[in-house]
All heavy atoms as an XYZ file, in Angstrom:
682
protein
N     -12.280    -68.546      5.701
C     -12.090    -67.538      6.735
C     -10.598    -67.404      7.038
O      -9.885    -68.392      7.125
C     -12.889    -67.933      7.979
C     -12.880    -66.891      9.034
S     -14.086    -67.351     10.307
C     -14.093    -65.877     11.215
N     -10.149    -66.188      7.205
C      -8.740    -65.905      7.470
C      -8.347    -66.246      8.897
O      -9.112    -66.046      9.830
C      -8.467    -64.402      7.266
C      -7.825    -64.080      5.960
C      -7.495    -62.609      5.863
O      -6.487    -62.183      6.426
O      -8.288    -61.918      5.213
N      -7.129    -66.786      9.035
C      -6.593    -66.992     10.379
C      -6.201    -65.646     10.973
O      -5.979    -64.681     10.254
C      -5.353    -67.895     10.325
C      -5.714    -69.339     10.023
O      -6.856    -69.732     10.304
O      -4.844    -70.065      9.501
N      -6.126    -65.609     12.277
C      -5.717    -64.390     12.975
C      -4.204    -64.395     13.128
O      -3.682    -64.858     14.142
C      -6.391    -64.307     14.349
C      -7.842    -64.002     14.282
N      -8.783    -64.928     13.907
C      -8.504    -62.862     14.527
C      -9.971    -64.368     13.936
N      -9.838    -63.106     14.305
N      -3.518    -63.914     12.105
C      -2.064    -63.842     12.143
C      -1.679    -62.472     12.694
O      -1.471    -61.508     11.955
C      -1.485    -64.058     10.747
C       0.033    -64.161     10.735
O       0.670    -63.795     11.751
O       0.575    -64.602      9.714
N      -1.615    -62.386     14.017
C      -1.336    -61.111     14.685
C       0.042    -60.601     14.300
O       0.245    -59.393     14.129
C      -1.473    -61.261     16.226
C      -1.065    -59.985     16.934
C      -2.905    -61.628     16.587
N       0.989    -61.501     14.122
C       2.332    -61.092     13.715
C       2.328    -60.395     12.360
O       3.009    -59.387     12.166
N       1.559    -60.933     11.420
C       1.451    -60.316     10.091
C       0.762    -58.963     10.176
O       1.177    -57.999      9.543
C       0.687    -61.254      9.140
C       0.631    -60.760      7.716
C       1.993    -60.759      7.041
O       2.905    -61.481      7.406
N       2.137    -59.924      6.042
N      -0.304    -58.876     10.980
C      -0.997    -57.599     11.173
C      -0.056    -56.578     11.795
O      -0.008    -55.418     11.369
C      -2.246    -57.791     12.041
C      -3.061    -56.533     12.344
C      -3.506    -55.832     11.067
C      -4.257    -56.896     13.211
N       0.704    -57.011     12.795
C       1.672    -56.112     13.431
C       2.707    -55.620     12.415
O       3.054    -54.438     12.393
C       2.371    -56.840     14.576
C       3.329    -55.968     15.357
C       3.943    -56.696     16.543
O       3.476    -57.796     16.899
O       4.888    -56.150     17.119
N       3.145    -56.510     11.542
C       4.110    -56.128     10.494
C       3.510    -55.061      9.576
O       4.170    -54.077      9.235
C       4.519    -57.354      9.691
C       5.539    -57.085      8.624
C       5.913    -58.361      7.879
C       6.885    -58.041      6.762
N       7.218    -59.232      5.972
N       2.242    -55.237      9.198
C       1.587    -54.248      8.336
C       1.460    -52.898      9.043
O       1.671    -51.844      8.428
C       0.200    -54.742      7.911
C       0.248    -55.875      6.945
N      -0.817    -56.698      6.725
C       1.236    -56.337      6.144
C      -0.493    -57.610      5.835
N       0.751    -57.418      5.468
N       1.104    -52.933     10.325
C       0.995    -51.693     11.104
C       2.341    -50.983     11.150
O       2.430    -49.765     10.938
C       0.469    -51.986     12.529
C      -0.985    -52.452     12.463
C       0.597    -50.748     13.430
C      -1.498    -53.060     13.761
N       3.405    -51.731     11.412
C       4.749    -51.144     11.476
C       5.187    -50.589     10.124
O       5.841    -49.543     10.058
C       5.750    -52.183     11.984
C       5.562    -52.496     13.456
C       6.377    -53.692     13.929
O       6.954    -54.415     13.085
O       6.432    -53.900     15.158
N       4.800    -51.251      9.027
C       5.131    -50.751      7.692
C       4.444    -49.413      7.421
O       5.056    -48.493      6.874
C       4.741    -51.773      6.618
C       5.634    -52.986      6.588
C       5.123    -54.068      5.656
O       3.936    -54.108      5.292
N       6.006    -54.967      5.255
N       3.179    -49.302      7.822
C       2.458    -48.035      7.660
C       3.122    -46.952      8.506
O       3.356    -45.830      8.040
C       0.965    -48.191      8.024
C       0.277    -46.840      8.143
C       0.264    -49.069      7.002
N       3.452    -47.300      9.742
C       4.102    -46.349     10.648
C       5.453    -45.893     10.083
O       5.763    -44.700     10.087
C       4.280    -47.012     12.007
C       4.600    -46.065     13.125
C       4.576    -46.788     14.466
O       4.850    -47.988     14.551
N       4.226    -46.068     15.504
N       6.231    -46.833      9.567
C       7.531    -46.494      8.966
C       7.357    -45.590      7.748
O       8.115    -44.641      7.558
C       8.289    -47.759      8.563
C       8.798    -48.559      9.746
O       8.815    -48.023     10.884
O       9.166    -49.742      9.540
N       6.350    -45.874      6.929
C       6.113    -45.057      5.726
C       5.690    -43.643      6.098
O       6.126    -42.673      5.489
C       5.047    -45.718      4.850
C       4.805    -45.000      3.565
C       6.058    -45.010      2.675
N       5.880    -44.100      1.576
C       6.639    -43.034      1.346
N       7.672    -42.765      2.113
N       6.399    -42.243      0.330
N       4.848    -43.519      7.125
C       4.443    -42.187      7.577
C       5.639    -41.405      8.108
O       5.768    -40.207      7.835
C       3.354    -42.296      8.645
C       1.975    -42.694      8.143
C       1.057    -43.033      9.306
C       1.379    -41.607      7.267
N       6.519    -42.076      8.859
C       7.730    -41.404      9.356
C       8.621    -40.951      8.205
O       9.124    -39.840      8.198
C       8.522    -42.342     10.267
C       8.010    -42.416     11.657
C       9.017    -43.158     12.560
N       8.375    -43.525     13.785
C       7.984    -44.754     14.105
N       8.222    -45.764     13.300
N       7.374    -44.983     15.245
N       8.804    -41.835      7.233
C       9.654    -41.506      6.084
C       9.082    -40.330      5.305
O       9.817    -39.432      4.896
C       9.811    -42.728      5.178
N       7.784    -40.333      5.130
C       7.135    -39.229      4.405
C       7.335    -37.920      5.140
O       7.632    -36.893      4.533
C       5.643    -39.525      4.229
C       4.836    -38.506      3.445
C       5.352    -38.387      2.023
C       3.374    -38.906      3.440
N       7.197    -37.941      6.455
C       7.374    -36.723      7.253
C       8.821    -36.247      7.227
O       9.082    -35.045      7.269
C       6.935    -36.975      8.690
N       9.763    -37.177      7.141
C      11.183    -36.821      7.165
C      11.719    -36.362      5.810
O      12.763    -35.730      5.740
C      12.023    -38.002      7.655
C      11.827    -38.270      9.132
O      11.305    -37.384      9.838
O      12.190    -39.373      9.580
N      11.015    -36.704      4.735
C      11.478    -36.310      3.405
C      11.353    -34.805      3.233
O      10.499    -34.164      3.835
C      10.669    -37.036      2.330
C      10.980    -38.528      2.283
C      10.133    -39.268      1.270
O       9.399    -38.626      0.488
O      10.202    -40.505      1.269
N      12.190    -34.252      2.388
C      12.215    -32.802      2.179
C      11.415    -32.364      0.950
O      11.667    -31.311      0.388
C      13.664    -32.326      2.054
C      14.388    -32.329      3.383
O      13.717    -32.247      4.428
O      15.620    -32.419      3.372
N      10.446    -33.171      0.546
C       9.659    -32.814     -0.639
C       8.983    -31.458     -0.496
O       9.010    -30.635     -1.406
C       8.566    -33.845     -0.882
C       9.042    -35.118     -1.443
C       7.875    -36.016     -1.720
N       8.357    -37.381     -1.717
C       7.601    -38.430     -1.567
N       6.305    -38.280     -1.405
N       8.104    -39.627     -1.589
N       8.352    -31.240      0.641
C       7.588    -30.009      0.797
C       8.506    -28.814      1.007
O       8.193    -27.710      0.553
C       6.555    -30.161      1.914
C       5.509    -31.180      1.555
C       5.465    -32.408      2.192
C       4.596    -30.923      0.552
C       4.523    -33.359      1.839
C       3.638    -31.872      0.190
C       3.607    -33.092      0.837
N       9.640    -29.017      1.652
C      10.628    -27.935      1.767
C      11.141    -27.568      0.381
O      11.317    -26.388      0.064
C      11.777    -28.356      2.681
N      11.361    -28.566     -0.455
C      11.804    -28.314     -1.832
C      10.719    -27.604     -2.625
O      10.996    -26.689     -3.401
C      12.197    -29.632     -2.502
C      12.606    -29.509     -3.952
C      13.895    -28.733     -4.191
O      14.613    -28.411     -3.216
O      14.195    -28.424     -5.357
N       9.483    -28.003     -2.421
C       8.370    -27.347     -3.112
C       8.299    -25.876     -2.727
O       8.126    -25.001     -3.586
C       7.054    -28.058     -2.783
C       5.796    -27.534     -3.452
C       5.918    -27.579     -4.968
C       4.586    -28.324     -2.988
N       8.468    -25.580     -1.442
C       8.459    -24.183     -1.002
C       9.603    -23.413     -1.655
O       9.422    -22.284     -2.105
C       8.529    -24.106      0.540
C       7.193    -24.577      1.137
C       8.860    -22.685      0.999
C       7.223    -24.754      2.635
N      10.776    -24.033     -1.736
C      11.917    -23.376     -2.375
C      11.602    -23.059     -3.841
O      11.873    -21.965     -4.333
C      13.162    -24.268     -2.285
C      14.435    -23.567     -2.753
C      15.585    -24.526     -2.954
N      15.380    -25.489     -4.041
C      15.416    -25.195     -5.340
N      15.605    -23.957     -5.748
N      15.243    -26.136     -6.249
N      10.983    -24.006     -4.522
C      10.659    -23.828     -5.941
C       9.638    -22.721     -6.146
O       9.807    -21.848     -7.005
C      10.151    -25.153     -6.544
C      11.291    -26.169     -6.622
C       9.537    -24.928     -7.922
C      10.833    -27.585     -6.945
N       8.555    -22.720     -5.362
C       7.483    -21.748     -5.603
C       7.880    -20.326     -5.234
O       7.234    -19.375     -5.662
C       6.180    -22.137     -4.874
C       6.346    -22.070     -3.358
C       5.691    -23.508     -5.318
C       5.046    -22.218     -2.575
N       8.958    -20.173     -4.486
C       9.417    -18.825     -4.122
C      10.279    -18.183     -5.212
O      10.614    -17.001     -5.106
C      10.182    -18.860     -2.808
C       9.244    -19.129     -1.629
C       9.890    -18.738     -0.330
N       8.933    -18.745      0.755
C       8.195    -17.706      1.117
N       8.287    -16.581      0.466
N       7.354    -17.801      2.123
N      10.607    -18.943     -6.244
C      11.383    -18.373     -7.349
C      10.535    -17.365     -8.120
O       9.377    -17.634     -8.439
C      11.855    -19.471     -8.311
C      12.941    -20.330     -7.721
O      13.760    -19.858     -6.945
N      12.951    -21.602     -8.076
N      11.101    -16.201     -8.424
C      10.352    -15.193     -9.185
C       9.886    -15.753    -10.535
O      10.624    -16.471    -11.204
C      11.367    -14.064     -9.394
C      12.396    -14.280     -8.329
C      12.439    -15.752     -8.079
N       8.655    -15.451    -10.883
C       8.113    -15.897    -12.164
C       7.897    -17.397    -12.235
O       7.861    -17.973    -13.319
N       7.760    -18.017    -11.072
C       7.686    -19.474    -10.992
C       6.626    -20.071    -11.902
O       6.854    -21.062    -12.571
C       7.454    -19.904     -9.542
C       7.012    -21.313     -9.392
C       7.743    -22.439     -9.658
C       5.737    -21.769     -8.991
N       7.012    -23.564     -9.420
C       5.756    -23.178     -9.006
C       4.557    -21.135     -8.608
C       4.663    -23.947     -8.656
C       3.477    -21.906     -8.247
C       3.536    -23.300     -8.271
N       5.442    -19.490    -11.973
C       4.368    -20.184    -12.669
C       3.289    -19.244    -13.187
O       3.248    -18.070    -12.841
C       3.742    -21.231    -11.726
O       2.848    -22.037    -12.471
C       3.014    -20.593    -10.579
N       2.419    -19.809    -13.972
C       1.242    -19.082    -14.459
C       0.123    -19.212    -13.423
O       0.178    -20.079    -12.556
C       0.743    -19.677    -15.787
O       0.259    -21.006    -15.526
C       1.838    -19.719    -16.838
N      -0.901    -18.375    -13.537
C      -2.040    -18.512    -12.616
C      -2.684    -19.904    -12.675
O      -3.075    -20.447    -11.644
C      -3.010    -17.432    -13.076
C      -2.129    -16.382    -13.669
C      -1.022    -17.154    -14.348
N      -2.764    -20.497    -13.853
C      -3.371    -21.826    -13.983
C      -2.520    -22.880    -13.281
O      -3.044    -23.752    -12.562
C      -3.538    -22.185    -15.458
N      -1.225    -22.812    -13.463
C      -0.334    -23.774    -12.804
C      -0.362    -23.575    -11.288
O      -0.359    -24.548    -10.525
C       1.090    -23.632    -13.346
C       1.198    -24.074    -14.793
C       2.469    -23.599    -15.467
O       3.063    -22.594    -15.015
O       2.851    -24.227    -16.456
N      -0.410    -22.320    -10.853
C      -0.529    -22.035     -9.428
C      -1.791    -22.692     -8.866
O      -1.762    -23.324     -7.816
C      -0.566    -20.525     -9.175
C      -0.769    -20.187     -7.722
C       0.313    -20.092     -6.867
C      -2.045    -19.990     -7.206
C       0.135    -19.801     -5.512
C      -2.235    -19.706     -5.859
C      -1.140    -19.610     -5.016
N      -2.887    -22.538     -9.596
C      -4.156    -23.123     -9.156
C      -4.039    -24.642     -9.030
O      -4.514    -25.227     -8.041
C      -5.283    -22.747    -10.133
C      -6.596    -23.338     -9.773
N      -7.379    -22.860     -8.754
C      -7.258    -24.408    -10.280
C      -8.474    -23.582     -8.657
N      -8.422    -24.537     -9.576
N      -3.418    -25.291     -9.992
C      -3.271    -26.743     -9.942
C      -2.443    -27.188     -8.734
O      -2.816    -28.119     -8.020
C      -2.622    -27.253    -11.231
C      -3.510    -27.239    -12.469
C      -2.685    -27.560    -13.716
C      -4.657    -28.216    -12.317
N      -1.319    -26.519     -8.494
C      -0.464    -26.889     -7.367
C      -1.168    -26.576     -6.045
O      -1.137    -27.377     -5.108
C       0.912    -26.190     -7.459
C       1.740    -26.426     -6.207
C       1.666    -26.688     -8.692
N      -1.811    -25.434     -5.966
C      -2.539    -25.053     -4.748
C      -3.643    -26.062     -4.437
O      -3.805    -26.497     -3.292
C      -3.111    -23.641     -4.909
C      -3.636    -23.085     -3.605
O      -3.005    -23.232     -2.562
N      -4.772    -22.430     -3.676
N      -4.393    -26.450     -5.457
C      -5.446    -27.451     -5.275
C      -4.847    -28.780     -4.840
O      -5.358    -29.435     -3.923
C      -6.251    -27.625     -6.573
O      -6.849    -26.366     -6.922
C      -7.327    -28.687     -6.419
N      -3.761    -29.179     -5.468
C      -3.105    -30.441     -5.114
C      -2.639    -30.473     -3.676
O      -2.836    -31.471     -2.967
N      -2.039    -29.392     -3.199
C      -1.532    -29.374     -1.831
C      -2.691    -29.356     -0.828
O      -2.603    -29.958      0.248
C      -0.528    -28.222     -1.597
C       0.383    -28.531     -0.395
C      -1.193    -26.899     -1.418
C       1.336    -29.646     -0.599
N      -3.796    -28.700     -1.172
C      -4.982    -28.740     -0.302
C      -5.519    -30.166     -0.192
O      -5.919    -30.609      0.888
C      -6.075    -27.808     -0.841
C      -5.802    -26.347     -0.619
C      -6.944    -25.524     -1.198
C      -6.718    -24.045     -1.041
N      -7.836    -23.266     -1.630
N      -5.520    -30.893     -1.298
C      -6.002    -32.271     -1.295
C      -5.068    -33.158     -0.471
O      -5.533    -34.024      0.280
C      -6.163    -32.792     -2.737
C      -7.338    -32.053     -3.412
C      -6.377    -34.303     -2.759
C      -7.459    -32.295     -4.896
N      -3.769    -32.948     -0.571
C      -2.820    -33.690      0.265
C      -3.149    -33.456      1.738
O      -3.193    -34.396      2.537
C      -1.357    -33.304     -0.045
C      -0.401    -33.847      1.006
C      -0.951    -33.796     -1.430
N      -3.408    -32.216      2.108
C      -3.767    -31.896      3.488
C      -5.036    -32.596      3.931
O      -5.111    -33.130      5.043
N      -6.027    -32.636      3.058
C      -7.281    -33.319      3.396
C      -7.071    -34.818      3.547
O      -7.658    -35.454      4.430
C      -8.336    -33.046      2.328
C      -8.853    -31.627      2.374
C      -9.956    -31.412      1.362
N     -10.278    -30.000      1.274
C     -10.513    -29.361      0.145
N     -10.469    -29.999     -1.007
N     -10.799    -28.075      0.148
N      -6.238    -35.387      2.679
C      -5.949    -36.821      2.776
C      -5.246    -37.140      4.095
O      -5.519    -38.176      4.715
C      -5.090    -37.280      1.593
C      -5.805    -37.228      0.260
C      -6.981    -38.189      0.193
O      -6.910    -39.318      0.657
N      -8.084    -37.737     -0.380
N      -4.368    -36.268      4.532
C      -3.690    -36.472      5.808
C      -4.675    -36.404      6.968
O      -4.559    -37.159      7.939
C      -2.567    -35.458      5.991
C      -1.366    -35.676      5.071
C      -0.403    -34.502      5.168
C      -0.673    -36.988      5.367
N      -5.657    -35.511      6.869
C      -6.710    -35.449      7.893
C      -7.481    -36.768      7.941
O      -7.801    -37.270      9.017
C      -7.675    -34.298      7.603
C      -7.099    -32.926      7.855
C      -8.049    -31.812      7.425
O      -9.263    -32.060      7.289
O      -7.561    -30.695      7.222
N      -7.755    -37.348      6.780
C      -8.469    -38.623      6.711
C      -7.630    -39.732      7.334
O      -8.147    -40.542      8.110
C      -8.851    -38.956      5.252
C      -9.933    -37.989      4.773
C      -9.298    -40.407      5.118
C     -10.189    -38.034      3.282
N      -6.341    -39.776      7.022
C      -5.451    -40.777      7.616
C      -5.432    -40.620      9.130
O      -5.491    -41.607      9.870
C      -4.025    -40.678      7.022
C      -3.030    -41.510      7.813
C      -4.034    -41.104      5.556
N      -5.373    -39.385      9.609
C      -5.377    -39.126     11.044
C      -6.673    -39.642     11.679
O      -6.650    -40.354     12.687
C      -5.202    -37.630     11.296
C      -5.061    -37.281     12.767
O      -4.393    -38.046     13.507
O      -5.606    -36.255     13.184
N      -7.817    -39.292     11.087
C      -9.110    -39.726     11.632
C      -9.248    -41.247     11.583
O      -9.756    -41.861     12.522
C     -10.251    -39.069     10.864
C     -10.347    -37.586     11.109
C     -11.343    -36.905     10.188
O     -11.958    -37.537      9.334
N     -11.501    -35.604     10.341
N      -8.786    -41.854     10.500
C      -8.872    -43.300     10.371
C      -8.006    -43.993     11.410
O      -8.438    -44.965     12.041
C      -8.460    -43.735      8.962
C      -8.515    -45.223      8.662
C      -9.896    -45.802      8.950
C      -8.111    -45.472      7.224
N      -6.791    -43.492     11.639
C      -5.919    -44.127     12.633
C      -6.496    -43.987     14.038
O      -6.414    -44.916     14.848
C      -4.502    -43.554     12.558
O      -4.467    -42.196     12.929
N      -7.116    -42.852     14.337
C      -7.779    -42.672     15.634
C      -8.943    -43.656     15.759
O      -9.114    -44.315     16.786
C      -8.257    -41.219     15.813
C      -7.064    -40.287     15.992
C      -9.217    -41.098     17.002
C      -7.410    -38.800     15.894
N      -9.741    -43.782     14.706
C     -10.872    -44.713     14.722
C     -10.432    -46.158     14.889
O     -11.061    -46.927     15.625
N      -9.357    -46.546     14.219
C      -8.840    -47.907     14.376
C      -8.390    -48.168     15.806
O      -8.676    -49.223     16.381
C      -7.667    -48.141     13.417
C      -8.030    -48.315     11.947
C      -6.784    -48.225     11.081
C      -8.738    -49.643     11.734
N      -7.703    -47.203     16.391
C      -7.226    -47.356     17.757
C      -8.399    -47.423     18.736
O      -8.477    -48.324     19.579
C      -6.281    -46.209     18.128
C      -5.709    -46.238     19.532
C      -4.898    -47.498     19.771
C      -4.864    -44.994     19.780
N      -9.331    -46.490     18.615
C     -10.484    -46.473     19.522
C     -11.331    -47.726     19.378
O     -11.766    -48.317     20.369
C     -11.327    -45.219     19.280
C     -10.655    -43.942     19.713
C     -11.429    -42.688     19.327
O     -12.396    -42.772     18.529
O     -11.061    -41.615     19.826
N     -11.562    -48.143     18.143
C     -12.344    -49.356     17.916
C     -11.649    -50.588     18.476
O     -12.290    -51.447     19.095
N     -10.349    -50.666     18.291
C      -9.591    -51.800     18.824
C      -9.621    -51.816     20.340
O      -9.725    -52.881     20.958
C      -8.138    -51.739     18.330
O      -8.094    -51.908     16.935
N      -9.537    -50.636     20.952
C      -9.612    -50.564     22.410
C     -10.976    -51.033     22.916
O     -11.063    -51.742     23.914
C      -9.335    -49.135     22.891
C      -7.886    -48.732     22.740
C      -7.660    -47.254     22.965
O      -8.556    -46.429     22.784
N      -6.445    -46.902     23.340
N     -12.039    -50.660     22.212
C     -13.382    -51.080     22.610
C     -13.545    -52.583     22.468
O     -14.128    -53.241     23.333
C     -14.438    -50.337     21.796
C     -14.562    -48.886     22.160
C     -15.574    -48.170     21.308
C     -15.612    -46.702     21.705
N     -16.602    -45.953     20.952
N     -13.051    -53.144     21.380
C     -13.118    -54.595     21.177
C     -12.335    -55.294     22.280
O     -12.795    -56.264     22.863
C     -12.565    -54.991     19.797
C     -12.383    -56.497     19.701
C     -13.491    -54.485     18.698
N     -11.155    -54.779     22.585
C     -10.306    -55.374     23.616
C     -10.995    -55.341     24.973
O     -10.979    -56.316     25.713
C      -8.980    -54.634     23.689
O      -8.133    -55.188     24.666
N     -11.637    -54.224     25.310
C     -12.338    -54.090     26.587
C     -13.510    -55.060     26.669
O     -13.685    -55.740     27.675
C     -12.845    -52.642     26.758
O     -11.734    -51.754     26.703
C     -13.556    -52.461     28.084
N     -14.293    -55.165     25.621
C     -15.431    -56.081     25.602
C     -14.976    -57.533     25.645
O     -15.583    -58.355     26.315
C     -16.297    -55.840     24.362
C     -17.084    -54.552     24.425
C     -17.933    -54.374     23.190
C     -18.682    -53.052     23.272
N     -19.518    -52.835     22.098
N     -13.898    -57.843     24.928
C     -13.383    -59.209     24.898
C     -12.892    -59.633     26.280
O     -13.197    -60.715     26.758
C     -12.236    -59.342     23.871
O     -12.728    -58.944     22.594
C     -11.723    -60.756     23.796
N     -12.157    -58.744     26.935
C     -11.630    -59.064     28.268
C     -12.750    -59.115     29.318
O     -12.668    -59.866     30.269
C     -10.543    -58.063     28.681
C      -9.268    -58.290     27.939
N      -8.968    -57.623     26.777
C      -8.224    -59.130     28.183
C      -7.785    -58.034     26.341
N      -7.315    -58.948     27.164
N     -13.784    -58.332     29.133
C     -14.900    -58.324     30.090
C     -15.702    -59.623     29.976
O     -16.251    -60.110     30.952
C     -15.786    -57.121     29.859
N     -15.750    -60.199     28.771
C     -16.539    -61.418     28.536
C     -15.805    -62.666     29.024
O     -16.414    -63.690     29.248
C     -16.857    -61.555     27.052
N     -14.498    -62.573     29.185
C     -13.708    -63.749     29.565
C     -13.836    -64.073     31.016
O     -14.130    -63.466     31.899
C     -12.210    -63.531     29.206
C     -11.366    -64.668     29.744
C     -12.056    -63.411     27.725
């Protein structure tokens, strides 16, 4: 059974938070918009692939958002029950 290393868990949470901030601050999507606005940028098939890919990125972000909300809400419920039992 694993020990409860809260410091290590906190470090992992902060790493995820830092990575999300870095991803939001990067100019990848601004660069992508610049590229796709070039005349004659792509074929219909390539457009479809990029369009599908960006939709999937959006869906994955929705999942990350829902998961982070669930983790927070679940942790709050555990904390409330734990403190009520003490």
